[in-house]
N, C-alpha and C positions, 0 to 999 in steps of 0.2 A: 738201756733204760733212759739214759739222759737224752739220747737221740729221739726216743719216742715222745718224751716230754716236749722237746723242741718242735717236732712235727705237729704235735697236738696244738701247741701254742700258735704255730704258723697257720694251722688250719682255722683255729678260732679267729686269728687276725684277718685271714682272707674272708671268712664268713662275715666278720664285722664290717669289712670294707664293702663287700657286696651289698649287705643290708643298708649301710650308709648311702651307697650309691643309689639304690632304688628309692630310699627315703628322700634323698635330695632331688632325684629326678621327679618324683611324685610332687614334691613341693614346688619345683620349678614349673611343672605342667599346670599345677593348680594356679600359680601366679600368672602364667601365660593365659590360661583360660579366663581367669578373673579380669586380666587386662584386656583381653579380646572382647569379653562381655561388656566391660565398661566402654571400650571404643565403639562397639556395636551400638550400645545404648545412646552414646553421644552422637554418633552419625545418624541414628534413627531420629533423635530429637532435632538435629540440624535439618534433615530432609523434611520432617514434618513441618518445621518452621518455614522452610522455603516453599513447600506446597501450600501452606496456609497463606503466605504472602502472595503467591501467584493466584490463588483462588480469590483473594480479596481484589486483586487487580482485574481479574476476569469479571467478577461480579460488578465492580465499579464501571468497567467498560460496557457491560450489558445494560446497566442502569442508565448510563449516559446515552447510549444509542436508543434505548426505549424512550427516554425523555425527548430526544431529538425527533424520533418518529411521531410521538404524540404532538409535539409542538408543530412539526411540519403539517400533520394532518389537520390540526386546528387552524393553522395559518391558511391552508388551502380552502378550508370551509368558510373562512371569513373573507378571503380575497385571494384571487389567483396570483396577482403580482406579489403580494406579501408572501405567499407560499413559495414562489420561485426564489425570492430572496432567502428564505429559510433553507431551501434545498441547496442553493449556491453556497450558503454559509456552512452547511453540513459537509459538502464536498471539500471545501477549503479547509475545514477543521481536520478532516481525514488526511488530507495531504500534509497539513501542518504536523501531524503526529509522526509521519515518516521523516520529515526534516528534523524534528526534535530528537529522534533516535540517532540520526547521523551526527548531530551536534553533541549529544551525550557521549557517543563513541569517541569522537575526536578529543573530548575533554578527559575521558577516563581510560583511554588505551595505554599500552605499555610506555609509549613515548608520546605524551599528550601534545596536542596542537591547539592551544587556547586561541591563537589569532585566527586560525581556520574555523574553529568552532564559533567564534564571534561573528565572522563573516557569514557563516551559514545562518546564524540567528538573524542577522540584519537582512539578508536576502530573503529569508523565510517570510518576514512580515510583508515585504513588498510583493513577493510572489503570491502570498495568500490573498492580498487585496486585489491583485490583477486576476487571479483565478476566480474570485467571487464575481467580478465584473464580466469575465468571459462566459462563465456558466450561466449567469443571469441573461446575458444577451443571446446565448445559444437557445435557452428555453423560450425567450421572446420571439426569436425568429421561427422556431418550430410552431409556436402558437399562431403566428401570422400566416404560415403556410397551411395550417389546419383550417383557419377561418377564410383564407383567400387562396384557394388552390392554384389559381392562375399564376401566382408568384413563382411557383415551382417551374412553370414553363419558361418564365423570363429570367430565371436565376443567372444563367451564364451571361445573358445580355447585360444584366445589371452589374455583375462582377467585372465583366470585361469593358464596362463603361461605354457600351454601344448606345445606351439611353442616357440622355441628359435630363434628369428630373428637375434640375434647378432652373434652367432657362426655357423649358418647354412645358406645355400643358400635359399633365399625366394621361388624361383620357385620350387626347389626340395621339400621344405617343403609342399607346397600346393599340389603338384602332389602325394606325398607319405603319406599324413596325413591319419590317421585312422579315417574314418568318424564316427565311433561309439563314438569317444571322443567328438563329437559335442553335444551329448545328455547325457553325463555323467559329474558328478563333478570330480574334480581332485582326490579326495580320492577314489571315486568309480572306476575310471579308474585304479588306482594303486593297489587297493586291490582285485578286482574281477578277475576271470579267463577270458581268451579270450572268451570262450563260454558264460559265464554269462554276460560279457560286451556286447557282440553282441546282446543277447536276450533282455537285458534291454534297449539297444539303439533302437532296433527294436520296442519294445512296446511303447516307448516314441515317436518315429517317427510316429507311427500309431495314437497315441493319439493326437499329434499336428496336424496331417492331418485332423482328425475328427473335431477338434476345428475350423479349418479354413473354 
């Protein structure tokens, strides 16, 4: 009889332990689920904030580019030279944005390099000014070639300094220029005899004609 009572009490104890185990497990799962839900909600808010920030940056960039396009169009309508200045400015600004990202990275990376970032910033300003000048001159030269197509023909002559525009009359130069020089380098023109110059120039002229 006594043994039966002991067995009964042990059984009750085991059942109680099992019940407690499942109750505790359920409570823990509820806590985990609650924590996971809170973490999910927090991450969701963080991602929404990041997306909103990126959206604002994109909208700002679009607005800036739209403003630039409107300004460039207006500048070209008023004056071609002014328009070219605007376009050169736009390209320089786009290049500046790349340099700014490099500088920001150098300042905020795991091992910051403030001196290098400062050097990039200083070089950026000089580079931007030079880029504006180069782009403006590039558009100017293209315009000259459009209005005066014969310049294309004499381009290599001018670059190779076969033509002296400072000491000679320009119209006389163009009328009297040796056409063979258009197809030869400065060294070739100076070293080769007249016969060899003409033959080499003719061969290159024929070759270029075939390519076209």
